[in-house]
C-alpha positions in Angstrom: 222.9 -60.7 -36.7 221.3 -60.8 -33.3 217.9 -59.5 -33.3 215.2 -58.9 -30.8 211.6 -59.5 -31.9 208.2 -58.9 -30.8 204.5 -59.3 -32.0 203.5 -56.2 -33.9 200.0 -56.3 -32.9 199.7 -57.5 -29.4 198.6 -54.0 -28.3 196.3 -52.6 -31.3 193.9 -49.7 -30.9 190.3 -50.9 -29.8 188.5 -48.8 -32.6 190.5 -48.0 -35.6 188.0 -45.3 -36.4 188.9 -42.9 -33.6 192.2 -42.2 -35.5 192.9 -39.9 -38.2 192.5 -40.6 -42.0 189.9 -43.4 -41.4 189.9 -44.4 -45.3 193.7 -45.1 -44.9 193.0 -47.3 -41.8 190.2 -49.3 -43.7 192.4 -49.7 -46.5 195.2 -51.4 -44.6 193.3 -53.4 -42.3 194.4 -56.5 -44.2 198.0 -55.4 -44.0 197.6 -55.1 -40.1 196.9 -58.8 -40.0 200.0 -59.8 -41.7 203.5 -59.0 -40.0 205.5 -59.3 -43.3 203.2 -57.0 -45.0 203.7 -54.2 -42.4 207.4 -54.8 -42.2 207.3 -54.0 -46.1 205.6 -50.8 -45.4 208.7 -49.6 -43.7 210.7 -48.9 -46.9 208.5 -49.7 -49.7 205.1 -47.9 -49.3 204.3 -44.5 -50.8 201.1 -43.9 -49.3 202.4 -42.3 -46.0 200.3 -39.7 -44.2 202.6 -38.5 -41.4 205.9 -36.6 -41.4 208.0 -36.6 -38.2 210.5 -34.0 -37.8 213.1 -34.8 -35.5 216.2 -33.3 -34.2 217.0 -29.5 -34.2 218.7 -26.8 -36.1 221.1 -28.1 -38.9 220.3 -31.7 -37.6 216.6 -31.8 -38.4 215.6 -34.8 -40.4 212.1 -35.6 -41.8 210.8 -39.3 -41.4 207.5 -40.4 -43.3 205.2 -42.9 -41.8 201.6 -44.3 -41.5 199.4 -43.1 -38.7 197.8 -46.4 -38.4 201.0 -48.3 -37.9 202.2 -45.8 -35.3 198.9 -45.8 -33.5 198.5 -49.5 -33.3 202.3 -49.9 -32.0 202.5 -47.2 -29.5 200.0 -45.7 -26.9 202.0 -42.2 -27.1 201.3 -41.9 -30.9 197.5 -42.8 -30.2 197.4 -40.0 -27.7 199.5 -37.6 -30.0 197.0 -38.2 -33.0 193.9 -37.8 -30.6 195.1 -34.4 -29.2 196.4 -31.4 -31.1 200.3 -32.6 -30.9 200.1 -33.5 -34.6 199.2 -30.6 -37.0 197.6 -31.1 -40.3 199.3 -29.7 -43.3 197.6 -30.6 -46.5 197.4 -34.3 -46.8 199.9 -34.8 -44.1 200.0 -34.9 -40.3 203.2 -33.1 -39.1 204.7 -34.2 -35.8 207.8 -32.6 -34.2 210.2 -34.4 -32.1 213.2 -32.1 -31.4 214.5 -34.1 -28.3 215.5 -37.3 -30.3 218.3 -37.5 -33.0 217.7 -38.7 -36.6 219.8 -42.0 -36.0 217.8 -42.9 -32.8 214.5 -42.2 -34.3 215.5 -44.3 -37.5 216.1 -47.4 -35.2 212.8 -46.6 -33.3 210.8 -46.2 -36.4 212.2 -49.7 -38.1 211.2 -51.3 -34.6 207.6 -50.0 -34.9 207.3 -51.6 -38.3 209.3 -54.6 -38.1 209.6 -55.5 -34.3 213.3 -56.0 -34.8 216.6 -54.2 -33.7 220.1 -55.3 -34.6 221.4 -55.1 -31.0 225.0 -55.8 -32.2 225.0 -53.0 -34.7 227.4 -50.0 -34.0 224.9 -47.4 -34.4 222.7 -49.2 -31.7 225.5 -49.8 -29.3 226.6 -46.4 -29.6 223.1 -45.1 -28.8 221.8 -47.5 -26.1 221.0 -44.7 -23.7 219.3 -42.5 -26.1 217.3 -45.3 -27.4 216.2 -46.4 -23.9 214.9 -42.8 -23.3 213.1 -42.8 -26.5 211.7 -46.1 -26.3 210.2 -45.4 -22.7 208.8 -41.9 -23.8 207.1 -43.8 -26.8 205.8 -46.4 -24.4 207.7 -49.3 -26.3 208.1 -51.1 -23.1 209.2 -54.3 -24.5 212.0 -52.6 -26.3 212.9 -50.9 -23.1 213.2 -54.3 -21.2 215.5 -55.5 -24.1 217.8 -52.5 -24.2 218.2 -52.9 -20.4 219.1 -56.5 -20.6 221.3 -55.9 -23.5 223.4 -53.3 -21.9 223.7 -55.6 -18.8 224.8 -58.7 -21.1 227.3 -56.4 -22.9 229.1 -55.5 -19.6 229.0 -59.1 -18.3 231.5 -59.8 -21.1 233.8 -56.8 -20.7 233.9 -53.3 -19.2 234.6 -51.2 -22.3 231.0 -49.9 -22.9 230.5 -48.8 -19.2 233.9 -47.2 -19.0 232.9 -45.0 -22.0 229.2 -44.5 -21.2 229.0 -45.0 -17.4 228.6 -41.3 -16.3 225.8 -40.8 -19.0 224.1 -44.0 -17.9 224.3 -43.1 -14.1 223.0 -39.6 -14.8 220.0 -41.2 -16.7 219.1 -43.6 -14.2 219.2 -40.9 -11.5 216.9 -38.6 -13.6 214.6 -41.5 -14.4 214.3 -43.0 -10.8 212.2 -46.2 -10.6 211.7 -46.3 -14.4 214.6 -48.5 -15.6 214.8 -51.0 -12.6 217.2 -53.4 -14.2 219.7 -50.9 -14.9 219.3 -49.3 -11.6 219.9 -52.7 -9.9 222.9 -53.0 -12.3 224.5 -49.7 -11.5 224.2 -50.3 -7.8 226.0 -53.8 -8.4 228.8 -51.8 -10.3 229.2 -49.6 -7.1 229.4 -52.7 -4.9 232.1 -54.5 -7.2 234.1 -52.2 -9.3 233.4 -48.6 -8.5 236.7 -47.3 -10.1 235.2 -47.9 -13.4 233.2 -45.0 -12.8 234.8 -42.9 -10.1 238.2 -43.4 -11.7 236.8 -42.1 -15.0 238.1 -38.8 -16.5 234.5 -37.9 -16.9 233.6 -38.3 -13.3 233.2 -34.6 -12.7 230.2 -35.0 -15.2 228.1 -37.1 -12.7 224.8 -35.0 -11.5 224.5 -34.1 -7.9 221.6 -36.6 -7.5 223.6 -39.4 -9.2 226.7 -39.0 -7.1 224.4 -38.7 -3.8 222.8 -42.0 -4.6 226.1 -43.4 -4.9 227.5 -42.0 -1.8 224.6 -43.2 0.2 225.3 -47.0 -0.7 226.2 -49.2 2.2 227.9 -51.5 0.0 230.0 -48.9 -2.1 233.3 -51.0 -2.5 235.8 -48.3 -1.8 238.0 -47.1 1.0 236.3 -44.1 2.8 239.2 -41.9 2.3 239.1 -42.5 -1.4 235.4 -41.6 -1.5 236.2 -38.4 0.1 239.2 -37.5 -1.9 237.2 -38.1 -5.1 234.2 -36.2 -3.6 236.8 -33.1 -3.2 238.0 -33.4 -6.9 234.4 -33.6 -8.1 233.3 -30.6 -6.3 236.5 -28.6 -7.3 235.7 -29.4 -11.0 232.1 -28.6 -10.7 233.2 -24.9 -9.7 235.1 -23.1 -12.5 236.2 -20.4 -10.0 238.2 -23.1 -8.2 241.7 -24.2 -9.0 243.2 -27.4 -7.9 245.7 -26.1 -5.6 243.8 -25.7 -2.4 246.9 -24.1 -0.5 246.2 -20.9 -2.4 242.6 -20.5 -1.6 241.1 -17.8 0.5 238.1 -18.3 2.8 235.7 -17.4 -0.1 236.8 -20.3 -2.1 236.5 -22.8 0.6 232.9 -21.6 1.2 232.2 -22.3 -2.3 233.4 -25.8 -2.2 231.7 -26.3 1.2 228.4 -25.2 -0.2 228.8 -27.7 -3.1 229.7 -30.7 -0.7 227.2 -29.8 2.0 224.6 -32.4 0.7 227.0 -35.4 0.7 229.0 -34.6 4.0 226.5 -36.5 6.2 227.1 -39.7 4.2 230.7 -40.1 4.3 231.8 -42.5 7.1 234.5 -40.2 8.7 234.5 -42.0 11.8 235.7 -45.3 10.0 238.8 -43.7 8.7 242.2 -44.6 10.4 243.9 -42.0 12.7 246.6 -41.4 10.0 243.8 -40.5 7.4 242.0 -38.2 9.6 245.2 -36.4 10.6 246.7 -36.0 7.1 243.5 -35.9 4.9 240.6 -34.5 6.8 242.0 -32.3 9.7 243.6 -29.9 7.1 240.3 -29.5 5.3 238.3 -29.0 8.6 236.9 -25.6 7.1 234.7 -27.7 4.7 233.0 -29.4 7.4 230.1 -28.5 9.6 231.4 -27.0 12.9 229.7 -29.6 15.1 231.1 -32.4 12.9 234.6 -31.0 12.9 234.6 -30.6 16.7 233.3 -34.5 17.0 236.1 -35.6 14.7 239.0 -33.8 16.7 237.6 -35.3 20.0 236.8 -38.7 18.6 240.5 -39.4 17.2 241.8 -38.3 20.6 239.3 -39.9 23.0 237.7 -42.9 20.7 235.1 -43.7 23.5 233.7 -40.2 23.9 230.1 -39.2 23.4 229.4 -37.7 20.1 226.6 -35.4 18.8 227.0 -36.6 15.3 225.4 -39.8 14.0 228.1 -42.2 13.5 227.3 -44.5 10.5 228.4 -48.0 10.3 231.3 -49.3 8.1 230.5 -50.1 4.5 230.3 -53.7 3.4 233.4 -54.2 1.5 234.8 -57.2 -0.5 237.6 -58.3 1.5 239.8 -59.5 -1.3 242.6 -57.7 -2.8 242.7 -60.0 -5.6 238.9 -60.5 -6.4 236.1 -58.1 -7.0 232.6 -59.2 -5.8 232.1 -59.6 -9.4 234.4 -62.6 -9.3 232.9 -63.8 -6.2 229.3 -63.7 -7.8 230.7 -65.8 -10.6 232.3 -68.3 -8.2 229.0 -68.4 -6.2 227.2 -69.3 -9.6 229.8 -72.2 -10.2 229.4 -73.5 -6.5 225.5 -73.7 -7.5 226.4 -75.9 -10.5 226.5 -73.0 -13.3 228.6 -73.0 -16.3 231.5 -70.6 -17.4 229.5 -67.2 -17.5 226.3 -66.3 -15.8 223.6 -65.8 -18.6 222.3 -62.6 -17.2 225.5 -61.0 -15.7 226.7 -60.9 -11.8 224.0 -61.4 -9.1 224.2 -61.2 -5.5 224.9 -64.7 -4.6 223.7 -66.9 -1.7 227.2 -67.2 -0.2 229.5 -64.9 1.9 233.3 -65.3 1.8 235.3 -65.0 4.8 238.9 -64.3 4.4 241.0 -66.9 6.3 244.5 -66.3 4.7 246.3 -64.0 2.7 249.8 -64.7 1.5 251.2 -61.3 1.5 249.7 -60.7 5.0 250.0 -64.1 6.7 252.8 -66.0 4.9 253.0 -68.4 2.0 254.0 -71.6 3.9 252.1 -75.0 4.5 252.2 -74.1 8.3 250.2 -71.0 8.1 247.7 -72.7 5.6 247.2 -75.4 8.2 246.8 -73.0 11.1 244.3 -70.8 9.4 242.3 -72.9 7.1 242.1 -76.4 8.4 238.7 -77.5 9.8 236.8 -74.3 8.4 234.4 -76.3 6.1 234.1 -75.4 2.5 236.7 -73.1 0.9 237.8 -71.2 -2.1 241.5 -70.9 -3.0 242.4 -68.0 -5.3 246.0 -67.5 -6.6 247.2 -64.4 -8.5 250.2 -65.5 -10.8 253.1 -63.4 -11.3 253.6 -61.8 -14.7 250.4 -62.7 -16.5 247.3 -60.9 -15.1 245.8 -64.3 -14.5 243.9 -65.9 -11.5 243.9 -69.6 -10.8 242.0 -71.4 -8.0 239.9 -74.3 -6.8 236.7 -74.9 -4.6 236.8 -77.5 -1.7 233.3 -78.1 -0.8 234.4 -80.4 2.1 237.4 -79.1 4.4 241.0 -79.2 4.8 242.3 -81.2 7.9 245.8 -82.3 6.7 244.5 -85.9 6.8 247.1 -87.2 4.3 244.5 -88.6 2.2 242.4 -87.9 -1.0 238.9 -86.5 -0.3 235.9 -87.9 -2.3 233.6 -85.4 -3.8 231.8 -84.6 -7.0 231.0 -80.8 -6.1 234.8 -79.7 -6.3 236.0 -77.6 -9.3 239.1 -75.5 -10.4 239.3 -72.5 -12.6 241.3 -69.7 -14.1 240.3 -66.3 -15.6 242.1 -62.9 -16.3 241.7 -60.4 -13.8 240.2 -57.5 -15.9 238.1 -59.5 -18.2 235.4 -61.9 -17.5 234.3 -63.5 -20.9 233.9 -67.1 -22.3 237.2 -66.8 -24.3 239.2 -66.4 -21.3 237.3 -68.3 -18.4 238.1 -72.0 -17.8 236.0 -73.9 -15.6 237.3 -77.4 -14.9 234.9 -79.7 -12.8 236.3 -82.9 -11.1 236.2 -86.2 -13.2 237.7 -88.6 -10.8 235.8 -88.0 -7.8 237.9 -90.2 -5.4 240.9 -87.9 -5.9 239.0 -84.6 -5.9 240.9 -83.0 -3.1 244.4 -83.6 -2.0 244.4 -83.2 1.7 247.8 -83.7 2.2 249.9 -83.4 5.4 252.8 -81.6 4.0 253.3 -79.8 0.5 250.8 -81.6 -1.7 247.5 -79.6 -0.7 245.4 -78.9 -3.7 243.0 -80.4 -6.1 243.4 -83.9 -7.9 246.6 -85.6 -8.3 248.4 -82.6 -9.3 245.7 -80.7 -11.3 246.4 -77.7 -8.9 248.9 -78.1 -6.2 249.1 -74.9 -4.2 252.6 -75.1 -2.6 254.1 -77.4 -5.3 253.0 -74.7 -7.7 252.1 -77.1 -10.5 249.1 -77.7 -12.9 249.0 -81.0 -14.7 245.8 -82.4 -16.1 245.0 -85.5 -14.0 241.7 -85.8 -12.4 239.6 -82.7 -13.7 238.1 -82.1 -17.0 240.4 -79.4 -18.6 243.6 -77.9 -17.8 243.4 -74.4 -16.3 246.9 -73.2 -17.0 249.0 -73.4 -20.3 252.1 -74.5 -18.2 252.7 -77.4 -15.8 254.2 -74.8 -13.4 253.4 -71.3 -12.1 254.8 -68.6 -9.7 252.6 -66.9 -7.1 252.2 -63.2 -6.6 249.6 -63.4 -3.9 247.1 -65.8 -2.7 244.1 -65.9 -0.6 241.7 -68.6 1.0 238.2 -67.9 1.7 235.5 -69.8 4.0 232.4 -70.2 2.1 229.3 -69.6 4.2 225.6 -69.6 3.3 223.9 -66.5 3.9 
């Protein structure tokens, strides 16, 4: 079982006698010096002096605890017992927490006594966000830090959790701006890498106004501008129960309702970065939703592109140029270029490399001639190949350059790899580094361009283990659906 631990006593109260029930504190001072004894108090002691009532209505639960333990572990409880938050009823202090569920408080209380949380337990994983909020409220900052990192680590393996909980997470981050900084950065990274995990969700309409606004403001939101606009329209309609999805049936009042909902977001949509076709068919018919000045400027701009405009024109968003890889994949490749192993230990990061698309098979052609023309003499490159049938990517890194010399190129920095398109985890990622340096790169004049003496031949469409550490494909041959070559540039 995976546990997180902390010292139970790194922040004890300076003067125990300031807290309630001084005799209890005196009796248990020896126990406070022994972590094991304190852990035993969680479920074995019978001398509790606190009752904590959590939940509301029919879901109320009562938990018993020791004031001395609560105060020693949490500044929040020290404040509670030194004020009138906790009411004395007979021999017990009664403390009410209606904003926390029983299951969440049970996990918190166990952590307070034992310093551990089973992060892989289902009840923990299903309540990460509620635990995060409760831990922050109770000033359990070490637990807050662990929970943030656990969410990030969980989603570096697969996207299931973020698909189920993304809306709630983004709303929480928005409502606690500047509090959960790790998760704030993580959420921004999702928007720059795979925004459709959230924006394509059936629960997208549940996103708070402020959370959606923070997303639309991002310069590196990795979506086409027209897609951002269309999803904003859907969100606005679903936010208003008086609106139906068939806009053609609307009267002017319904347009005004949607216009008022969308007004805070309009200035952050990059209308001037859309194609003329997108403007004509998708924006122009909905001109009633736009401020009058913006509508007029757009009408002029798409007829006279160089005209002077009253509206501020925002620059294009910074998109990942690949149609095969997300920036999540490119972050992983950056990590490999810097010598990392299969999976980044703390999830994707913004790497120190930029990837300039040189060639795309479906756009530029799949032949050797096109490869030479666009990829020779461009320095370090990454080749990525999307296979037909399986949802699989294979590829390789050439740290030198292609120049059709007809020779093998010597390097110890090259590698080849494979992974599946929608899942990045240790069970499906293969990273294969060069073993025979002298044959690292096959810089052929004709069809044998690739890596090793056949470990990955691009145009021969073959993978045979020769000069790299492991095979990257379970067959000697493959079929290409599409492929891309990127120039690798240091930022």
